[in-house]
C-alpha positions as CSV (number, residue, x, y, z in Angstrom):
1,X,0.0,0.0,0.0
2,X,2.7,2.4,0.9
3,X,4.3,2.1,-2.6
4,X,1.0,3.0,-4.3
5,X,0.7,6.2,-2.2
6,X,4.4,7.0,-2.6
7,X,4.2,6.5,-6.4
8,X,1.1,8.6,-6.7
9,X,2.6,11.5,-4.7
10,X,5.7,11.4,-6.9
11,X,3.5,12.1,-9.9
12,X,2.6,8.7,-11.3
13,X,-0.9,8.0,-12.5
14,X,-3.0,4.9,-11.7
15,X,-2.0,3.3,-15.0
16,X,1.7,3.7,-14.5
17,X,1.4,2.5,-10.9
18,X,-0.4,-0.6,-12.0
19,X,2.2,-1.4,-14.7
20,X,5.0,-0.9,-12.2
21,X,3.4,-3.3,-9.7
22,X,2.9,-5.8,-12.4
23,X,6.5,-5.4,-13.7
24,X,7.8,-6.1,-10.1
25,X,5.4,-9.0,-9.8
26,X,3.7,-7.7,-6.8
27,X,0.4,-9.6,-6.1
28,X,-2.9,-7.9,-5.4
29,X,-5.4,-9.0,-2.8
30,X,-6.5,-11.8,-5.1
31,X,-2.9,-13.1,-5.2
32,X,-2.6,-12.2,-8.9
33,X,0.0,-10.1,-10.5
34,X,-2.5,-8.3,-12.7
35,X,-3.5,-4.8,-11.3
36,X,-6.4,-2.7,-12.6
37,X,-6.2,1.1,-12.8
38,X,-9.6,1.2,-11.0
39,X,-8.2,-0.8,-8.1
40,X,-5.4,1.7,-7.7
41,X,-7.8,4.6,-7.7
42,X,-10.1,2.9,-5.2
43,X,-7.1,2.3,-2.9
44,X,-6.1,6.0,-3.1
45,X,-9.6,7.2,-2.4
46,X,-10.5,4.8,0.4
47,X,-10.1,6.3,3.9
48,X,-9.2,2.9,5.4
49,X,-6.2,2.4,3.1
50,X,-5.1,5.9,4.0
51,X,-5.1,4.8,7.6
52,X,-8.2,6.4,9.0
53,X,-10.8,4.3,10.7
54,X,-13.9,5.1,12.7
55,X,-14.0,3.4,16.0
56,X,-17.0,4.1,18.1
57,X,-17.7,7.3,16.2
58,X,-14.2,8.7,16.8
59,X,-11.7,9.2,14.0
60,X,-8.5,7.3,14.7
61,X,-5.1,8.4,13.6
62,X,-3.4,7.1,10.4
63,X,-1.5,3.9,10.8
64,X,-0.8,2.6,7.3
65,X,0.8,5.5,5.4
66,X,1.0,8.3,8.0
67,X,-0.6,11.6,8.4
68,X,1.9,13.6,6.3
69,X,1.4,11.4,3.2
70,X,-2.3,11.3,3.7
71,X,-2.4,15.2,3.9
72,X,-0.4,15.5,0.7
73,X,-2.7,13.0,-1.0
74,X,-5.8,14.9,-0.1
75,X,-4.3,18.1,-1.5
76,X,-3.7,16.4,-4.9
77,X,-7.1,14.7,-5.4
């Protein structure tokens, strides 16, 4: 996950990120090497992948990518 966020913040689009993951033979959640652009976009937009989770109506701090990366991502989308 961190790589997807890092690549996006360095200027790569969903298509190039997907191709890079495939080239490096990184498997997706289905344990396949094929990545779809829509999957990359969904990951980038999903609060849970960004590290925020609601727990008993309270917003918890980021734990996957960190607050600095998440803040930069929100500014670019």
